[in-house]
C-alpha positions in Angstrom: 23.1 -13.0 83.5 26.2 -14.7 82.0 26.5 -17.1 79.2 27.0 -20.0 81.6 23.8 -19.3 83.3 22.0 -19.1 80.0 23.2 -22.6 79.1 22.1 -23.9 82.4 18.6 -22.7 81.8 18.3 -24.4 78.5 16.0 -27.4 78.5 15.7 -30.1 75.8 12.3 -28.7 74.8 13.7 -25.2 74.4 16.6 -26.6 72.4 14.1 -28.5 70.1 12.0 -25.4 69.7 15.0 -23.3 68.8 16.2 -25.9 66.3 12.9 -26.1 64.6 12.7 -22.3 64.4 16.2 -22.1 62.7 15.3 -25.0 60.4 12.1 -23.2 59.4 13.8 -19.9 58.7 16.5 -21.8 56.7 14.0 -23.8 54.7 12.0 -20.7 54.0 15.0 -18.9 52.7 16.1 -21.8 50.6 12.6 -22.3 49.2 12.4 -18.7 48.1 15.7 -18.9 46.4 14.6 -22.0 44.6 11.4 -20.4 43.5 13.3 -17.3 42.3 15.7 -19.5 40.4 12.9 -21.4 38.7 11.3 -18.1 37.7 14.6 -16.9 36.2 15.0 -20.2 34.3 11.5 -20.0 32.9 12.0 -16.3 32.0 15.2 -17.2 30.2 13.6 -20.1 28.4 10.7 -17.8 27.2 13.2 -15.2 26.1 15.2 -17.8 24.1 12.0 -19.1 22.5 10.9 -15.5 21.6 14.3 -14.8 20.2 14.3 -17.9 18.1 10.9 -17.1 16.8 12.0 -13.6 15.8 15.1 -15.1 14.1 12.9 -17.6 12.1 10.6 -14.7 11.1 13.6 -12.7 9.9 15.0 -15.8 8.0 11.6 -16.4 6.4 11.3 -12.8 5.4 14.8 -12.9 3.9 14.0 -16.1 2.0 10.7 -14.6 0.8 12.6 -11.5 -0.3 15.2 -13.6 -2.2 12.5 -15.7 -3.8 10.6 -12.6 -4.8 13.7 -10.9 -6.2 14.5 -14.1 -8.2 10.9 -14.2 -9.6 11.1 -10.5 -10.5 14.4 -11.0 -12.1 13.2 -13.9 -14.2 10.0 -12.0 -15.3 12.2 -9.0 -16.2 14.4 -11.1 -18.3 11.4 -12.7 -20.0 10.0 -9.3 -20.8 13.3 -8.1 -22.1 13.5 -11.1 -24.4 9.8 -10.6 -25.5 10.4 -6.9 -26.2 13.2 -7.8 -28.6 10.4 -8.9 -31.0 8.9 -5.4 -30.7 11.9 -3.1 -31.3 11.3 0.6 -30.5 12.8 1.7 -33.8 11.3 0.6 -37.1 13.1 1.1 -40.4 10.5 0.0 -43.0 13.0 0.1 -45.8 15.4 -2.3 -44.0 12.4 -4.6 -43.3 11.4 -4.6 -47.0 15.0 -5.4 -48.0 15.1 -8.3 -45.4 11.8 -9.7 -46.8 12.9 -9.4 -50.4 16.2 -11.2 -49.5 14.3 -14.0 -47.8 11.9 -14.3 -50.8 14.9 -14.6 -53.2 16.7 -17.0 -51.0 13.7 -19.4 -51.0 13.7 -19.3 -54.9 10.7 -17.0 -55.3 10.3 -13.9 -57.4 9.3 -10.5 -56.0 6.6 -8.7 -58.0 5.8 -5.8 -55.7 6.4 -4.7 -52.1 5.1 -1.5 -50.6 4.1 0.0 -47.3 0.4 -0.3 -46.5 -1.6 1.6 -43.9 -3.1 -0.7 -41.3 -5.5 0.0 -38.4 -3.9 0.0 -35.0 -5.3 -2.8 -32.8 -3.0 -2.8 -29.8 -2.6 0.4 -27.6 1.1 1.1 -27.0 2.3 -0.5 -30.2 3.0 1.1 -33.6 1.8 -1.1 -36.4 3.1 -0.8 -40.0 1.8 -2.9 -42.9 3.7 -4.2 -45.8 1.8 -5.5 -48.9 3.7 -8.2 -50.7 3.1 -9.7 -54.1 5.3 -12.6 -55.2 5.5 -15.6 -57.5 7.1 -19.0 -57.2 6.6 -22.6 -56.6 4.0 -23.6 -54.0 6.5 -25.5 -51.9 9.0 -22.6 -52.2 6.4 -20.2 -51.1 5.6 -22.3 -48.1 9.3 -22.3 -47.2 9.4 -18.5 -47.5 6.4 -18.2 -45.1 8.1 -20.6 -42.7 11.3 -18.6 -42.6 9.3 -15.3 -42.3 7.8 -16.5 -39.0 11.2 -17.1 -37.6 12.4 -13.5 -38.1 13.7 -11.9 -34.8 10.6 -9.7 -34.6 6.8 -10.1 -34.5 5.4 -10.4 -38.0 1.6 -10.9 -38.5 0.7 -12.5 -41.8 -2.8 -11.7 -43.0 -5.0 -11.7 -46.1 -3.2 -14.6 -47.9 -4.3 -15.2 -51.4 -2.9 -17.8 -53.7 -3.7 -18.1 -57.4 -2.2 -20.4 -60.1 0.0 -18.7 -62.7 -0.8 -19.0 -66.4 2.6 -20.6 -67.0 1.8 -23.4 -64.6 0.9 -26.8 -66.0 0.0 -27.9 -62.5 -2.3 -25.6 -60.4 -0.2 -26.1 -57.3 3.3 -26.1 -58.9 3.6 -22.3 -59.6 1.5 -19.8 -57.7 1.2 -16.1 -57.2 0.9 -15.1 -53.6 -0.4 -11.9 -52.2 -0.5 -11.1 -48.5 -0.2 -8.4 -45.9 2.6 -8.3 -43.4 2.3 -6.3 -40.2 5.2 -5.4 -38.0 5.1 -3.9 -34.5 7.1 -1.5 -32.5 6.6 -1.0 -28.8 6.0 2.5 -27.6 6.1 2.8 -23.8 4.8 6.4 -23.7 1.8 5.4 -25.9 1.0 2.4 -23.8 1.1 4.6 -20.6 -1.1 7.2 -22.3 -3.6 4.5 -23.4 -3.8 3.0 -19.9 -4.3 6.4 -18.4 -7.1 7.2 -20.9 -8.7 3.9 -20.2 -8.6 4.6 -16.4 -10.1 8.0 -16.8 -12.9 6.6 -19.0 -14.0 4.1 -16.3 
């Protein structure tokens, strides 16, 4: 049968049915493509969201690390400054000379200065005592004690005893002062050993 005969046999109803069939197939194809495109867009959006979340997590972690490093650095510097008051090396003769010079500078008179054994109270620190006997005006002695506390090292002042001198007309004008000074030296190895001994004892 030729093409001309086929056209002759077409009826309006057949043409309508064929058109609807073609429209349905086309719509189905276009609908599937649209659904696939929406899925791709949703997937891409989700991927972008997840990537942004991971980036934020990394940025937060970096900020936390930077903040932690800054805090650690600040603490380290503070410890370094603190440990300057606990020098690892102690020269007791130099310390006695420094104390004697401060005593003289504050217009007081040195009677006696000598090393004194003291009981260690702090694990990890070497403690050395210096017994000081001096004479001077009460105000001058107070000035000496004030300067002593400003030395660039930790100095513990204990066992203060003031007595009026025989040459004093006023009880508080001339005094004899006796006190015990304790200086400290930090010993990292001793501190570690003390901590280990404490841990083993628990």
